[in-house]
C-alpha positions in Angstrom: 35.4 -48.7 -102.3 39.0 -48.7 -101.9 38.7 -44.9 -101.6 36.3 -45.3 -98.7 38.5 -47.7 -97.0 41.5 -45.3 -97.4 39.4 -42.4 -96.1 38.3 -44.5 -93.1 41.9 -45.6 -92.4 43.1 -42.0 -92.6 40.4 -40.7 -90.3 41.2 -43.6 -87.9 44.9 -42.6 -87.9 44.0 -39.0 -87.4 41.8 -39.9 -84.4 44.5 -42.1 -83.0 47.1 -39.3 -83.4 44.7 -36.8 -81.7 44.0 -39.3 -78.9 47.8 -39.9 -78.5 48.4 -36.2 -78.4 45.8 -35.7 -75.7 47.2 -38.6 -73.7 50.6 -37.0 -73.8 49.1 -33.6 -72.9 47.2 -35.2 -70.0 50.4 -36.9 -68.8 52.3 -33.6 -69.1 49.6 -31.7 -67.2 49.6 -34.4 -64.5 53.4 -34.0 -64.2 53.1 -30.3 -63.9 50.5 -30.6 -61.2 52.7 -33.1 -59.3 55.7 -30.8 -59.5 53.6 -27.9 -58.2 52.3 -30.0 -55.3 55.9 -31.2 -54.5 57.1 -27.6 -54.5 54.3 -26.6 -52.2 55.0 -29.5 -49.8 58.8 -28.7 -49.9 58.1 -25.0 -49.1 55.6 -25.9 -46.3 58.1 -28.4 -44.8 60.9 -25.8 -44.9 58.7 -23.3 -43.2 57.6 -25.8 -40.5 61.2 -26.9 -39.9 62.3 -23.2 -39.6 59.6 -22.5 -37.1 60.5 -25.6 -35.1 64.2 -24.5 -35.0 63.4 -21.0 -34.0 61.0 -22.2 -31.3 63.7 -24.5 -29.9 66.2 -21.7 -29.8 63.6 -19.5 -28.1 62.8 -22.2 -25.5 66.5 -22.5 -24.6 66.8 -18.7 -24.4 63.9 -18.7 -22.0 65.4 -21.4 -19.9 68.6 -19.3 -19.6 66.7 -16.2 -18.7 64.8 -18.2 -16.0 68.1 -19.5 -14.6 69.6 -16.0 -14.6 66.5 -14.7 -12.8 66.8 -17.5 -10.1 70.6 -17.1 -9.6 70.7 -13.3 -9.6 69.8 -13.0 -5.9 72.9 -15.0 -5.0 75.0 -12.0 -6.0 73.1 -9.5 -3.9 74.1 -8.8 -0.3 72.1 -10.5 2.4 69.7 -8.5 4.6 68.3 -9.3 8.0 65.0 -7.7 9.1 63.5 -7.8 12.6 60.1 -9.4 12.2 59.0 -9.7 15.8 60.3 -9.4 19.3 59.0 -11.2 22.4 60.0 -12.9 25.7 60.0 -16.7 25.8 58.6 -18.1 29.0 61.3 -19.4 31.4 59.4 -21.5 34.0 62.5 -23.0 35.7 64.7 -20.0 35.6 67.3 -21.8 33.5 69.9 -20.6 31.1 69.2 -21.3 27.4 71.6 -23.8 26.0 70.0 -24.3 22.6 67.4 -22.5 20.4 66.0 -24.1 17.2 63.2 -23.6 14.7 61.7 -26.4 12.7 61.8 -26.3 9.0 58.4 -24.8 8.4 59.4 -21.9 10.7 56.3 -22.2 12.8 57.4 -23.8 16.1 60.6 -23.0 18.0 62.3 -25.0 20.7 64.4 -23.9 23.7 66.5 -26.2 25.8 67.6 -25.0 29.2 70.3 -26.1 31.6 67.7 -27.4 34.1 66.7 -30.1 31.6 63.6 -28.1 30.6 62.4 -28.1 27.0 60.0 -25.4 25.8 58.2 -25.4 22.5 56.8 -22.1 21.4 55.0 -20.4 18.5 57.5 -18.4 16.5 55.1 -15.6 15.5 54.1 -14.5 19.0 56.2 -16.5 21.5 53.2 -18.3 23.0 54.0 -21.6 24.7 52.9 -24.7 22.7 54.4 -27.4 25.1 56.7 -27.6 28.1 58.6 -30.6 29.3 60.9 -31.1 32.3 63.3 -34.0 31.8 64.5 -35.8 34.8 68.2 -35.7 35.7 70.0 -38.1 38.0 70.7 -36.7 41.5 73.6 -34.3 41.5 73.8 -34.1 37.7 73.7 -30.8 35.9 73.9 -29.7 32.3 76.6 -27.3 31.5 77.2 -28.1 27.8 75.1 -28.9 24.8 76.2 -30.4 21.5 74.4 -31.4 18.3 75.2 -34.7 16.7 74.4 -34.5 13.0 75.9 -37.8 11.9 72.6 -39.6 11.7 69.2 -38.1 10.9 67.2 -41.0 12.3 67.7 -42.9 15.5 67.8 -46.6 15.1 68.6 -49.3 17.5 72.1 -50.7 17.0 72.3 -53.5 14.5 74.0 -56.8 15.5 77.2 -55.7 13.6 77.4 -52.5 15.7 77.1 -54.4 19.0 80.0 -56.7 18.8 
């Protein structure tokens, strides 16, 4: 019986050695798989970072090209083209002191020396509105000046009055 026990113990040891060997093999295979995954992740991260860097450089290059495109006309010589020609109505036979066009370039304004103000359409010269301002007796307008210190008219504040 002791032979049977020895054989059983030997087979048990052989099985445990085989099991131990397979556990080591499994751990080794798992480590190989992890290394391959880590290498794949490192390579994909490197590619993603390279694509991001190139796209940032490309975006900056496009910004510079756009700025160059916008600034280039500053270095060209100016041109002036006649768009339209017409006579503006002069109801009071006054001399023009001031001509102006509003910022949308749709309505023009003419101020005459007889205190008349004419608003006209810039495209064809048609009258939009006409106003005659009253002047004191014996007064006449011989000069016109623009005051550009203030964009809005406000009533004087108490600190300005005294």
